[in-house]
C-alpha positions, 0 to 999 in steps of 0.5 A: 751810575754803572762803572765800566773798567777799561784802559781806553781813557789811559790809551787816549792819553798815551797815544799822543804822548808816545806819538810825540817821540815818534815825531821827534824820530821822523824830523828829518822827513817833514812828510813823514813827520807831519803824516804821523801827527795827522795819523795820531790826531786821528787814532786819538779821536777814534779811542776817544769816540769809542767811549761815547756810546757807553757815556750816552747810556749813562755809564762811567769808564774807570781805570786806576793806574797806581795808588799814590797815597791812601785813597788816592791814586793816578786814575781815570774816569770818563763821565759826560763832562770829561768826554764832551771836552775830550771830544772837542780837544781831539777832534780840533787837533786833527783840524789844527794839525792840518792847518799847522802844515799850511802855516808853518811851511810857508813861513819857513818857521824853524824847529818844526819838529820841536813844535809838532812834538809839543803840540802832541804833548799838550794834547796829551795833558789835555786829555789827561785832565779831561778824564781825571778822576781826582784832583791829583791826577788833574793837577799833574796833568794841569802842570804838564800842559803848562810845561808842554806849552811854554815851548810852543809860546817861546817858539820864536826865540826872541827877546819878546817871546822869552818875556812872554814865556816867563810871564806865561809860567810865572802866571799859570805855575806860580798861581797853581803852586801858590793856590791850586796845590794848597787847595788840593792838600787842604781838601785831602785833610779836610776830606781824606779823598780827592775823588770826583763825585757827582754831588762833591766831597766837601759838604760838612767837612769844615767850616764856611770860612775855611770852605770859602777860602779853599774855593777861591784858592781853587778859582784863582789857582787855576789861572788857565781859566783867565779869570780877571785879575789873573788874565794878562798872560793870555794876550801876552802869549799871542806872540807864538804862532797862530796855530799855538794861539788857536791851541791856547784859546780855543782848545787845550789851555783855557779849556783845561782851566774852565773845565777844572773850575767846573770840575771843582764847582760840581764835583768837589763842592756840589751844588747844595754846598755851593749854594749854602755858602753863597759861593754861587753868587760870589763866582757869578759877581767875579765872572761877570766883571770879567765878562764885560771888562774883557770885551771893553779891553777887546774894543781897544785893540788894534792887533787882531790877535790881541782882540781875539785874546781878550775876547777869549778871556770874556768868553771863557767866563760863560763856561764858568757862568754855568757853574754859578747858575746852579740850574740845569738849564744854566749849567747845560748852557755853561758845559755846551759853551766849551764846544760852541766857543771852541769851534767859532773861536778857533775859526777866528785864529785860523782866519788871522793866521791865513792873513799873516801868511798871506799878507803879513799883516796883523793890525785891523787897520791894515786889513780894510778891503782885504775881503776883496783879496781873501773873500773865502777867508774873511767870510770864514771870519764873519761866520766864526764871529756870528757864532762867538756873538750868539747869532743863529744860525751858528752854534754860539747862539745855543749856548748863550740861550741856554745861559739866558734861560738859566739866569731867568730860572735861577732868578739872576736877572743881572746875569742876563743883562751881562750876557746881553750886554757882553753879546753887544760888545762882541758885535762892536768889536767883531762886526766892523772887521768884516765890514771893512774888510768888504766894503771899506773904501780908501784901502790896499785892496780894490776892485782890481786886486787879485783874488789870492787866498793863502795856502789850501791848508791855511784856508781849508781848516777855518772854512771846516770849522765855520761850517762845523759851527753851523752844523752844531746849531743844526745838530746839537743833540749829542753835545746837549745830551752830554751837558744835560747828563753832567748837570743832572748828575750834579743834582743827583738826577 
């Protein structure tokens, strides 16, 4: 693997970090503040995309900022897995910024400057995690993300928001300090390094008991992955404005969680050690439970954002499943699900927010017939649903297809049953929403209801992301190639 030294990964992190200060300075001029947010998002995406050609050629980009302890520093590494996540996060920041304008302004939300500034900080932390070269760098940006999203979760500053914020920090920082940090320290004690390597660093560095314990410290210390039972923070965080919910559930927070778990599986433990300790089997049991139970919880929710939240709890574990299948095909499916789920789920959250802006409705039971009033929004919701369910011609089908093939290749037929059962449950809690929106009788919306969509900046983003979900089904090559490079590297190929 050829290593290229460049400061570009550091610049990708700094652009939104410094940009948050510019947003604060422009706070008294909303147009300037929001224009700055859009320009920063475009600049960040451009820096990330400029590193893609080198990674596609099999190169890694490295930059060491400062040494902290012997053998470990604040360092950045851009590989196939990292740039795939960074491309998703930076591209969706552009769309989410546009959507935030269409959501926050019509509702006349308070403290919009603070909102945009912390949004920028959160994306800086997410890219920092994506490009981390070692566990120390990842941990620092992981915690930065928790702190920068807390003001977003508690944006409304009422008692419900403060309660959700306390729960948010208790779960995320409580687990990271109690479990993740000790796992990082023990790893350094056993190996003398925290660097991510293609075949891992833990093999032969301890007995099976201690290595198994440390592995599950990593898993449960990564609370952002929302693996049960460390999941209830996620539905509670739905008190935040809908663009924040979209950020949490489709882009930054939860994806940082599952991305970190994949890093541990592939670049700390490695395929061989995972198999020798049967950590793959234990992980598959754990995430299969999360997938099914999360889907059953989603079925019970009448609040639309809560249903989407429990759906996310379930869907995230598909990504972790790739780390447990220990096959190139299965790992490819788990990795590309980072992309496919992101665009499908953010579409659904955008649509939920557009409904709130336009009608104030939050309950699914209130939305019967709403398709007659908001046909564009509900059509986008339908397309996003199809992607999450895994129905062609939308992107979610591809990741589930690879995961299904991977489960067969690895000889884990019960995992295949979990994938199929979960997809049926996905259909059970999503399709009735669209059916009732367009075809239900006895509703608040009838044939004489005047068609009135939400403001254009609240409708355009979900249309764009729904179309991208279709486009990713037709042209998925770049992301599949990146996922295969990452998966083959884990096998030493």
